N, C-alpha and C positions, 0 to 999 in steps of 0.2 A: 217821260217814262225811263226807268233805270235800264241801262243796257245789260242784257243777259251775258254773264261771263261763264266760261267753261273752265272748271277748276279741278285740278288733280291734287289730292293729298297723298304724299308718300311718307310713311312713318313706320316706326318699329313697334308701335303699340296702338291699340284702339279698343275702347270698351264696346261691347261686352266680351270681346274675344281674347285679348291679351293686355295685361296691365301690371306695371310695377309702380306707377306714380301718376302725377297729374297730367303728364303728356297724353296718356290714354284717354283721360276725361275730355281734354281739349279736342283730340282727333275724333272722339265719338260725338261730341256736341256741336262743334262749329259747322261741320258739313250739313247737319240737319237744319240749322238756322239759316244757312245760306240757301238751301233748297226752298225753305219756307219763303225766302225773299225772291224766289223765281229763278235762281241760278242753277246751272247743271254742275253736279259734283260727283266725283268718284273717289274712292279711298283704296289704297294699295298697301298691304302689310305682308310680312312673311307668314308662311304657314308653319308655325311652330308645332312641335309634338304636343305641347300643352295648351293648344287653342281650346277655349271654353265655348263649345258650340251651343250649349243650351238647347233651345227649341229650333235653332237655325239649322237648315239642311244644306250643305254645300253642294254645288253642281260643278262637275268637271267641264271647264270651258275650253282649255287648250291642253292637249295631251303632250305636246312637244313644242317648246319655244326655245330657239337658239339665242344665246347671249354671248357676245364676244367679250372675253376677258384676257388681257395680255395678248399672247400670240395664239390663243386657241378659243374654242367655242364650248360653252357649258350649255346643258340642256335642262330646262325647267318645265314644270307643268303649272297650270293655273286653275284654281277653283274660284267660285264666286257665289255670293248670296246678296240679299238686300236687307237693310235695316231702315225701317221707316221710309222706304222708297229710295234710299241711297245705296248704289251698288258698292259692295265691298269685295275686293279681289285679293286672293291669297297666292303668293308666289311659293310654289313647292320645289324645294331642292333638298333632298333628304340628307345629303352629306353634311350640309351646314345646319339644318334646322330640325332634324329628327333626333333631338337630344334634350335632356332635362333643362328647364329654365330658358330664359330669353337671352341673357348676356353672360351668365356664369353658372357653374355647377352647383350641386347641393351644398357644397362647403363655401359658397360665395367667392370662389376663385374665377376671375374673368377667363373666358375662353381665349386661348392664345391666338386663335385664328379669327377673332372678331373683325379685324380689318378686311379679311377676305370675305367673310360672311356678309357683312353689310355693304361692302363694295359691290359684290355680286347682286345682292338684293336690289340695290339702287339702279344698277344698269338694267336689271331685269324689269324693274318697274317702268323705266323709260321705253324699253322694248315693247312692253305690253301696251303702252299708250299708242305706239306705232301700229301694233297688230290689231288693236281695237279701232284704229283710225279715229280716235277721239281727238278732235281738233282743239286742243286745250289752249286757253289764253294764259293761264297761270299754273305753274307747278309750285305747290306749297310744301316745303320740306321742314323737318323738325329735328333739331339737335344733331349731334355729330353723326349719328347712325345713317342719316340720309343727306348729310351736308355736301356730299360729292355731286349731287344731281345738278346744281347750278354750273359747276365746272364742266360736267359732261355735256350739258346743253351748249355751252360756249365753245368747248374744244372740238366736239365731234358733230353736233347737230345744229350748228348755227344757221345752216341753209337748208335743212331738211324740210320736206313739204308738210310734215305733220308737226315736228318739234321746233322748227325754225321760228315760229311765231310766239313760242312760250316765253313769257317772262317768269322770273323765279323770285320766290320769297322764302327766306330762311327764318324760322322762329327758334330762338334760343330759350329753352325752358330752364336750363341750369348750366351756367358757363363753366362750372368746375369740371364738368365731364366733356372732354374735347376730342376723344378718339385719337390718342397719340400712340403710334406703333413703329416698330423697326422699319427701316427703309427697304428691307428686302421684300416687303409686300408691294412696293410701288409699281414694279413691272406688271404684276397681275392686275392692278387697278387701272392701268392704261391711261394715265393722266398726262403723259409726255414729260420727259425729263426737263424740258425747258421750264416747266412749272414747279420744279422742285427747287424753289428759291425761298429766301428768308421772308419775303412779303407774300408768299402764297402758301405752299404746303410744307416747306421745310421748317423743322422746329428742333434746333440743336441736333441735327443729323437724323432726326426721325420724321415721320409723316404725321401731320396734325390735320385731321379731317375738318374740324370746325374752323380752323384758321383759314384753310382754303375756301370753305363755304362762305366765310365773311367777305373774302376778296371777290368771289365770282357772283354772288347773289345780286340781283337788281335792287332788292330792298331787304332789310333785316329788321325783325321785330323781337322784342322780348315781352315777358308776361306781366309787367307792371311798369308804370312811368318811373317810380322811384328806383326800381332795379336797373332800368335803362340808364339813369343818371349815375347810380353807384358803379355800374360796370364800365363806365368811362374812366374810372380811377383805378390805380394800381391795387388798392386795398381789396377790391372785390372782383377784379377782372381776370385773375389767374393768368396774367401775361397777355391778355387780349386787348387791353386798353388802347395801345397805340393803333391797332388795326381798326378797332371800332371808331376811334376818334377820326381816323383817316377817312372813314365813310361819311362823316358829317351827318347831315339830316336824313341820310338813307337808313339810319338806325333809330328806331322809335320804340317806346313802350306802350303796350295795349293791355289793360287789365283783363285777366281771364274772367269769364262769366261763370255762373253757377246754374246747374239744372234744378230749378225750384220745383219741378214735378217730382223729383226724388227727395229733395231736402226741404221739407215744408211741414211744420208741426201741425198745420191745420188738416192735412190729408195723409200724413206719414203712416203707412200700414204696419211699420215695424215697431212703433213705440206703444207702450201700454195704454196711453190715453192721448187724444189729440187736444190741441188748445190753440188760442190766438191771443193777441195782445189785449183784446177786449175781455177775454175770459181765460184767466191763467190757472184755473182749478186743475186742468189736465196736467200742467207742469208739476204741480205739487204731487199728484198721483205718480207721475213718472219718477220723481225723486224718491218717494217712499219705496216703490217697487225696485228701483235701481239699488238703493241702499240694502234692501233685503237680498237681492240677487248676489251682491258682491260681499256679503257678510259684514256690512257696516252696521253700527248702531242706527236704529231708525229714529233719527233726530231731525224733524222737519225744520227746526229753527237754527240749525248749525250749517254754515255755508259749505257746500260741496263743490270741489274743483275737479275738473276732468282733464285728461291728457289722452290724445289719440295720435300716435306718431311712430315713424321709423326711429329706431334707436341709433342715431348717427350724430357725429360731432356737429354737422351742419345744423341740426335741429336743437342744439343747445341742451340736450337731455343730460349731459354731464353736469351742467350748472344746476339743473333741477335735482339731479341725484345727490349733489352736495348740499343743496338748500333744504330739501324736503324733510329730512329728519328734524332739523331745528324748527321748521315751520310747524310740524306736528307736535313738537314738544312745547312750543311757546304760544301757539295760537289755537283758539277753539275753532277747528275746521276739520274737514275730511278731504280725502283725495282718492281718485280712481285713475289708474294708469293702464292703458291698452296699447301694446306695441311689441315690436321685436326688432332684432338687428344685431348690433354690437354685442357679442356674448358677455363682455364685462358689464355693460349697462344692464343687460338682461338679469345678471346675478344681483346687481345693486338693487333693482326694483323688485325682483322676486323675493328678496329678504324683508321687504318693508311690512307686509301684512303681519308677519310673526313679531316684528319689533313693535308694531302699533296696531294691535288687534282691535277691530271694530272701528278703526279710524282711517285705514288705508286698504284699498283693494287693488289687486294687480292681475291682469290677464296677459300672459306672454304669448304673442301670436297676433293674428288678425281675425276679427269677428265682425262682420258687417252689421248685424243686428245690434250687437253691443255698442258699436260706434254710434248708431242712431240713439240708443238708450242714453249714452253718456251726453250727447248733445242736448237731448231733451230733459234729462233729469238733473243735470248739474246747474249750479248757480254761476260758476265761472269756468273758464277754459284757459289753460296755460300753454303758451307757445313762446319759449325763450330762444328762438332761433338765432344762431350766429349770423346767418344770412337766409333770406327767404325770397326767391324770385317773385312769387305771387302768394302762394298759400291758399288753401281752400277751407281748411277747418275753421279758421277765424270767421270766414264768411258764413259757413254753416252755423256757427255759434251765434252770430248776430241774429240770424233768422229765427233761432230757437230761444232767443232771450237769455242766452248764456254768455255773460260778459267776458270778452277776451282779456287776458293779461299777456301782453306781447312785448317783444323787443321792437323798437321803432326802426325796422329795416325793411327794404323792399316793399312787397305788396302788403305786409302787415301794417306798415306806416300809412300806406295809401288808403286802407279800408277801415281802420279803427280810429275813431275820433277820441282824443284824450279827454278824460274826465276833468271837469273844472269844478272844484269844491265850492267856489263862490256862487255859481249859478245852478249847479246840478246837471249841467249839460255834458254830453259826451256819450260814447258807446262802449268804452273800455278803458283799460289802464295800461300805459306804455312806459317803458324805460329804455335807456340808451346804452348803458355800459354792459358789455358781455361778461358779467360777473355773477357768481352765486349770490352775493350780498344784494345785488340789484333785484334778482328774482325774489329773494326773501322780502325785501322792503316793499316791492310792488304788490306782491300777494298780500302782504300785511296791510297795505293801503286799501286793497279791495275788501279784505276782511273787516277792517274798521268801518268802511263805508256801509257794508252790509248791516253791521250792528248799530253804528252811531248815526247814520244818515240813511235809514231805510227808504225814506221818500225819494232820495236821490237815486238809490240803487234801482228802485222800481221804475222811476221815470226813464232811467237809462235803458232798462230792459225794453220798455215800450219803444223808445227811440231806435234801439238796435233792431228790433223786429220790423220796423218800418223801412229800414235800408234795403235797397235792391241793387244787386250787381249781376244783371242778367246778360245773357248772350245777345239779346236784342240790341243792347247798347254797344257791346264789343264788336258785333258784326259790322256795324256802320263804319267803325274805324278800320277794320280789315278790308272792307271794300274800297275805302280811300287808298289804302296801301297797295291793293291790287292794281288800281288804276294808275297810281304813281309808278309802280314797277313797270307797267306797260309803256308809260311815257319815257322811262329811263332806259328801257331796253335798247341796246345799240342797233 
C-alpha cells in the first residue's frame, strides 16, 4: 500500500481564485488528484484584492499571525475554504496584496516591491504550516514567487519540530521569469549574507529568487521532458543552464496533465453542440455557429484555424502577425484570433478583419466561452511559440479534433505527433525554424492536407481525439519525485 504523504503547495496562483497562466491550472488540479490517491494536501496562496471567490465563502482562521522579516515582525491574517475537499488558505497582508493585479498594475508595470511581497508571502506560508501544526513531508513550490521556501527551510527551519522533516520540490513553469531584484531587498528577506554568492542568490549584484531556489531545493521539476532538456542549454535557460546542470538528475521534466472534465467535446456545456470521434456532426455545427458569431463566411468546406493566446514574443505571435496576411491572400482558409497583451500585436491583429472581411475574426481580450468555441469549431489550431515549457491549448485541441500547427519546442514537441504523408499517421503539423515563412509553409501544409488528402486529415482527427494527457499519469511521476526528494533531504 502506498505511503500517505502530507504535501503543502505554496504558490502565487490557483484556479479558480487567481490566474494569469498555466501555473494556476497546475496548482488547482494536481492537489485534487493527489487527494484522490489518498494523500493529504493543503494549498496556500496570497489573498489578492482580485480573488475570484465565486460561490466559495472564506472563513477567517487566524486574525493575527506574526512573521519575522529582516529585523522586525509583520502581522498577517489567514482565511480558508475548501475546493473538492482540499483546504485552500489565503495569506492576508493588505499593504502588499490589496492592490490591482497579481504582479503588475493596470499598465502591466511590475510592482517595484514584488521581492518584498512574495518574500513575505513565502515566509508567512511556512509560518502558517507551523501554526496549523501540519506535519508536512513535502513543501512543493512554484516559480520564482515562492522559490525562497527551500532556502528558508534549510537556513532557518532545518531542525524545527514541524518544518525540519520537510523536503522541498521546486517546479519551474517558465524559466524566463526568475525574480531578479536590487540587492537592497536582501536584508528584509532574511536569507543571510553568506548566501549572497554567485552560486546561490547573487546575480550580477542583484538578488535572483529562482537561482537560489534551484540551489536549495531537494528536487526540481519543469513541465515537460523536452523543456527540461532545452533548459540545460544556454539557448533556452536564460542564464540558468550551469546551475541546473550542476543539479544533475535532481532536475527532471514531468508533462502537465489536463482536466478533461472541463475540456471534453463529449460533455462541454459551453460549446454549441457536443461530439465525439465516432460522431463528428456536432463539430460541424460548432464550426458553422462559430463562423456566424465571428462574422466569417459560413463555408463548411473551407479550413478554419484558431488562435487563443497571450500576445507575447514567447508565443511567436509576431511570426503569425507577419505570416497571416499572406496566408489569407494565398490560401483558401479562414482564421480566428482570441487574445491580448502586447499593444503592438493587439493593433496588428485588430486590423485583420477589416483587411480580410469574412475571412478573419479577432477578439482582443479573454473570453472563456469563445476559447471553448474556437477549440470545438476550428479545423486547426496555430501555436508558433518561440519556446513553450508545456502548453495546454495544443492538448485541448487534440481532444477536440482540432489539429495543432506548432513549433517543435518544449511541450509542443512532446505532445504533438508529426504528420507522415506516406502513412497518414500523426496528430498535427510541426516546424522547427522560428520564422514567419515556416509558419506560412506549415499552415499551407495543413491546408493542402485538408483539401488534397481529406482521408488523412480525418484519420488524424480521430487519432488526436484518442490521445490523453491526464493528471493521473503525471501524478505518478510527481509522487516518485516527492519520495526522491525525501531520500535526498540532508
